[in-house]
SEVEXZA-205215 format. One record per residue (C-alpha): x negated, z negated, y. Coordinates in steps of 0.5 Angstrom, whole numbers, padded with zeros to 4 digits, always signed. Example, Ala and Ser with C-alpha at 12.3 -4.5 7.8 and 13.67 -1.06 7.14 Angstrom:
% residues 2
-0025-0016-0009-0027-0014-0002
% end
This chain:
% residues 524
+0171+0173-0041+0171+0168-0046+0167+0164-0041+0172+0165-0036+0178+0163-0040+0175+0157-0043+0173+0155-0036+0180+0155-0034+0183+0152-0039+0178+0146-0039+0180+0145-0031+0188+0145-0032+0186+0140-0038+0182+0136-0033+0187+0136-0027+0193+0134-0033+0189+0128-0035+0188+0126-0028+0194+0127-0026+0198+0123-0031+0193+0118-0030+0195+0117-0023+0189+0119-0020+0189+0126-0016+0182+0130-0015+0179+0127-0009+0175+0132-0004+0168+0130-0001+0168+0123+0002+0166+0123+0009+0160+0120+0012+0161+0115+0016+0156+0113+0023+0159+0106+0027+0156+0106+0033+0157+0099+0037+0154+0097+0043+0155+0090+0046+0159+0089+0052+0160+0096+0054+0166+0096+0059+0171+0102+0059+0170+0102+0066+0163+0104+0065+0165+0111+0061+0166+0117+0065+0171+0120+0058+0175+0113+0061+0175+0116+0068+0169+0112+0071+0167+0113+0077+0161+0109+0076+0157+0113+0071+0157+0120+0067+0156+0119+0060+0156+0126+0057+0154+0124+0050+0161+0119+0049+0164+0123+0052+0163+0129+0048+0166+0125+0043+0172+0124+0046+0173+0131+0047+0170+0133+0041+0176+0128+0037+0180+0122+0039+0180+0117+0045+0184+0111+0044+0187+0110+0051+0190+0102+0049+0184+0099+0044+0183+0091+0044+0180+0085+0041+0182+0079+0038+0177+0075+0040+0173+0077+0046+0166+0075+0045+0160+0078+0041+0159+0074+0034+0167+0073+0033+0169+0081+0034+0163+0084+0030+0166+0079+0024+0173+0082+0025+0170+0089+0025+0166+0088+0018+0172+0084+0015+0179+0086+0017+0181+0079+0019+0182+0074+0025+0177+0069+0027+0181+0064+0023+0180+0067+0017+0173+0070+0017+0169+0064+0018+0167+0066+0026+0171+0062+0031+0165+0063+0036+0157+0064+0037+0156+0057+0034+0159+0060+0027+0155+0063+0021+0158+0069+0018+0160+0068+0011+0156+0074+0007+0160+0073+0001+0166+0075+0003+0169+0082+0003+0167+0087+0008+0168+0094+0009+0161+0096+0008+0161+0092+0001+0167+0096-0001+0165+0103+0001+0157+0101-0003+0161+0099-0009+0165+0107-0009+0158+0109-0008+0156+0110-0001+0149+0109+0001+0150+0104+0007+0145+0101+0012+0145+0097+0018+0140+0098+0024+0140+0094+0030+0144+0088+0032+0147+0084+0028+0148+0076+0030+0151+0073+0025+0146+0068+0023+0147+0070+0016+0142+0076+0013+0147+0082+0012+0150+0083+0006+0153+0090+0003+0148+0094+0005+0143+0098+0002+0139+0098+0007+0138+0094+0013+0133+0092+0020+0136+0088+0024+0135+0084+0031+0134+0076+0031+0139+0073+0035+0141+0077+0041+0134+0081+0041+0130+0083+0046+0130+0090+0051+0124+0091+0050+0118+0090+0044+0124+0087+0040+0122+0083+0033+0126+0085+0028+0128+0083+0020+0127+0089+0016+0129+0087+0009+0127+0081+0009+0120+0082+0013+0119+0080+0020+0116+0085+0024+0115+0086+0032+0116+0094+0034+0113+0096+0041+0117+0100+0045+0124+0099+0049+0130+0097+0044+0135+0102+0045+0130+0108+0044+0127+0104+0038+0134+0103+0035+0135+0110+0035+0128+0112+0032+0130+0107+0026+0137+0110+0025+0134+0117+0025+0128+0115+0020+0134+0112+0016+0139+0118+0016+0132+0123+0014+0130+0118+0008+0137+0117+0006+0138+0119-0002+0142+0126-0001+0147+0126-0007+0151+0120-0004+0156+0119+0002+0153+0115+0007+0155+0110+0012+0151+0107+0017+0153+0102+0022+0148+0104+0029+0149+0098+0033+0145+0096+0040+0143+0091+0044+0146+0094+0051+0149+0093+0055+0148+0086+0054+0146+0081+0059+0140+0081+0062+0142+0089+0063+0134+0091+0062+0134+0099+0064+0128+0103+0059+0122+0106+0063+0127+0113+0064+0132+0109+0067+0129+0105+0073+0132+0106+0079+0137+0112+0076+0142+0108+0080+0138+0106+0086+0141+0110+0091+0148+0109+0089+0152+0104+0093+0158+0102+0089+0165+0100+0092+0168+0092+0091+0173+0092+0087+0179+0089+0091+0179+0083+0088+0172+0081+0088+0174+0075+0092+0179+0073+0088+0181+0065+0089+0184+0065+0083+0191+0062+0086+0196+0060+0080+0190+0061+0075+0186+0054+0074+0183+0057+0068+0180+0062+0072+0178+0058+0078+0174+0054+0072+0170+0060+0069+0163+0060+0070+0163+0067+0071+0162+0069+0078+0157+0074+0080+0155+0071+0086+0153+0065+0082+0149+0069+0077+0141+0068+0076+0136+0069+0081+0131+0070+0076+0134+0072+0069+0140+0076+0072+0137+0079+0079+0130+0080+0076+0127+0076+0082+0121+0072+0081+0121+0064+0084+0117+0065+0090+0122+0071+0091+0128+0066+0093+0125+0059+0095+0131+0056+0099+0136+0059+0095+0140+0055+0089+0138+0059+0082+0145+0060+0081+0149+0057+0075+0149+0063+0071+0155+0060+0066+0150+0055+0064+0146+0051+0070+0142+0047+0064+0139+0054+0061+0132+0055+0064+0133+0062+0067+0127+0063+0071+0122+0061+0065+0126+0066+0061+0126+0071+0066+0118+0070+0066+0118+0069+0058+0121+0076+0057+0116+0079+0063+0110+0077+0060+0112+0080+0053+0111+0087+0057+0106+0091+0055+0101+0093+0061+0104+0099+0062+0112+0097+0061+0110+0091+0066+0106+0097+0072+0113+0101+0071+0117+0095+0073+0113+0093+0078+0113+0099+0081+0121+0099+0081+0122+0091+0082+0117+0090+0088+0121+0094+0093+0127+0091+0091+0123+0084+0091+0120+0085+0098+0127+0087+0101+0130+0081+0098+0125+0077+0102+0125+0080+0109+0134+0080+0109+0135+0074+0106+0142+0076+0104+0146+0069+0105+0154+0068+0103+0159+0074+0102+0152+0079+0103+0148+0075+0098+0155+0076+0093+0155+0083+0095+0148+0084+0094+0148+0081+0086+0154+0085+0085+0149+0091+0087+0144+0090+0083+0148+0087+0077+0152+0094+0077+0145+0098+0077+0142+0095+0072+0147+0095+0067+0149+0102+0069+0142+0104+0067+0142+0100+0061+0149+0104+0059+0145+0111+0060+0140+0109+0055+0145+0108+0050+0148+0114+0052+0142+0118+0052+0140+0116+0045+0147+0118+0042+0146+0125+0044+0140+0124+0039+0144+0122+0034+0150+0128+0035+0143+0132+0035+0141+0130+0028+0148+0131+0026+0148+0139+0029+0142+0141+0026+0142+0138+0019+0150+0140+0018+0153+0134+0017+0157+0134+0023+0164+0136+0021+0164+0132+0015+0162+0125+0018+0166+0121+0022+0163+0118+0028+0166+0112+0032+0164+0110+0038+0166+0103+0040+0163+0096+0043+0164+0088+0041+0169+0087+0047+0170+0089+0055+0166+0087+0060+0167+0085+0067+0165+0090+0073+0166+0085+0079+0174+0085+0077+0176+0077+0079+0168+0077+0082+0166+0076+0075+0161+0079+0070+0162+0078+0062+0168+0077+0058+0172+0072+0054+0178+0072+0058+0184+0075+0055+0185+0079+0062+0185+0086+0061+0177+0088+0063+0175+0083+0057+0181+0084+0053+0180+0092+0053+0174+0096+0049+0173+0103+0048+0174+0106+0042+0173+0114+0041+0173+0117+0033+0170+0124+0032+0172+0127+0025+0172+0135+0026+0175+0136+0018+0181+0131+0020+0182+0130+0027+0184+0135+0032+0179+0135+0039+0181+0132+0045+0186+0127+0042+0189+0122+0046+0193+0116+0042+0196+0111+0046+0198+0106+0042+0196+0099+0042+0190+0098+0037+0185+0093+0035+0178+0091+0033+0181+0089+0027+0184+0096+0025+0177+0099+0024+0175+0097+0016+0182+0099+0014+0181+0105+0018+0175+0108+0015+0177+0105+0008+0183+0110+0008+0179+0116+0011+0174+0114+0006+0180+0114+0000+0180+0107-0002+0185+0102-0003+0185+0097+0002+0186+0090-0001+0192+0087+0001+0189+0081+0005+0186+0086+0010+0190+0084+0016+0189+0091+0020+0192+0097+0020+0189+0104+0018+0189+0108+0025+0189+0114+0021+0196+0116+0021+0194+0115+0029+0189+0121+0029+0192+0125+0024+0199+0126+0025+0204+0128+0030+0207+0120+0031+0206+0115+0027+0212+0111+0024+0213+0103+0025+0206+0102+0029+0206+0096+0032+0209+0093+0039+0204+0088+0040+0197+0084+0039+0195+0077+0038+0189+0074+0041+0186+0068+0040+0179+0065+0043+0175+0059+0041+0169+0057+0045+0170+0051+0049+0167+0046+0052+0161+0049+0048+0157+0055+0050+0157+0059+0056+0161+0059+0062+0167+0054+0061+0173+0059+0059+0178+0055+0057+0181+0056+0049+0187+0060+0049+0192+0064+0045+0196+0070+0047+0201+0076+0046+0201+0083+0050+0206+0088+0049+0206+0095+0053+0208+0092+0059+0208+0084+0059+0203+0079+0057+0203+0071+0055+0197+0067+0055+0197+0059+0053+0191+0056+0055+0190+0049+0051+0186+0043+0049+0183+0040+0055+0187+0044+0060+0195+0046+0058+0197+0052+0062+0201+0058+0061+0201+0065+0065+0205+0071+0064+0204+0078+0068+0208+0083+0068+0202+0089+0067+0207+0094+0070+0207+0091+0077+0202+0087+0077+0196+0091+0073+0190+0086+0077+0193+0080+0073+0194+0076+0080+0201+0073+0080+0203+0068+0074+0210+0069+0073+0211+0064+0068+0217+0060+0069+0220+0064+0075+0227+0065+0074+0227+0073+0074+0223+0073+0068+0227+0068+0063+0229+0073+0059+0222+0076+0058+0219+0070+0057+0223+0068+0052+0222+0074+0047+0215+0073+0049+0215+0066+0047+0218+0068+0040+0213+0074+0039+0208+0070+0040+0210+0065+0034+0211+0070+0029+0205+0074+0030+0202+0067+0029+0205+0067+0023+0204+0073+0021+0196+0072+0022+0197+0066+0019+0194+0062+0024+0195+0055+0024+0196+0054+0031+0203+0056+0030+0204+0050+0026+0202+0046+0031+0195+0044+0029
% end
């Protein structure tokens, strides 16, 4: 009895001290697994309504958590988007405007803040930021883009070559790290895949998975790009994809054909594909020969040309791309199973996203970069059983800029004032969030260097309208009414009927540039 009374008074005294200090008692902090893929289009996730593929494990996250209907990126290209996720800051402030730039590892990131707060932090898989990872207790990352098979990785400074399919290997390493983590700490793991990045190599289990499927051509596949000179200038057409690197043909298979410009005509696509093929183990090569041998033979026999060749390339592209996606979905299932079996699911935030969207034949394209919808949109699904009701759908516009503050907020940490994103926690835990953004700002920089000849541009998107300014070598404006023209085919800039809307968007664009401290608003 005496011990009980003493404990009660001690607890009350501790509570009073915490209240006087302004700190409330904290609940058990959530664990975090941030799953990031590369170039995964919303159109290739069945939870988003895709008819191309079934993604049961990603769908499970959506069913048991929240799916964001309008999730976008600030700069649709790999390294810059990853830097935005980490810092919660736009490209012009986080040092990574395009894929040439090196990430400044000394700057503040959400893993560093979590680490300082007592989290065990780790990253396994794709990094692609040139500098070595900082803010992680453990890291094991691919070199550059990485390879689909038998990758070389940097494990805490040591270079190691692994044997196997990269999507599966990354999962093996992630599960090993989860198993070996210090058990007395909350953890944050960045579990990041190369797939389904170009050149779209399915795993051994997915070879042939979609071979019997014939996918419908998008209605805009043979777009003529009328009124859109930047779209016309881009080298992103599926019809121009490389015969070897992309289509997996050998030089003897397409004699008499153009190799394809593929986004960079000077790239040694045949040599690169030959090197990737020769790097396969004998067992892996045998599986590839069994799968692609008949495809190569049929190509030689049918000899498609013109639109028939473009259509053939489209089918081959989607079959390999979707096979790569299916491999990722399978491996996510292994991670979810581990959480279930170890009693971790309820208190673990699981995020699924991609560094940007991707074109699956819309406008005849593959790749990303443009502010048009297929590459501006990115998947975003968050499951956290303790706080997020299952089956939630969020319609407000969010950005990859918002990930860092959201995870910090859920962890109970103070969000630094210089973070430019907003915590999505209110969108996930309340019936309705007040004062949420009514527009997003975008800025793409990689031109004329790099790939695909997409001109530099910035713009603003509201729920209904989009205004884009291509600048530099091309000075051109575009305006779209997304409610009337979801495919963004009809440029309305300068149309008298939209004069008021155009003026409002111009004002909103300038305001956002000033808000986010983008120097372009000062004429620079």
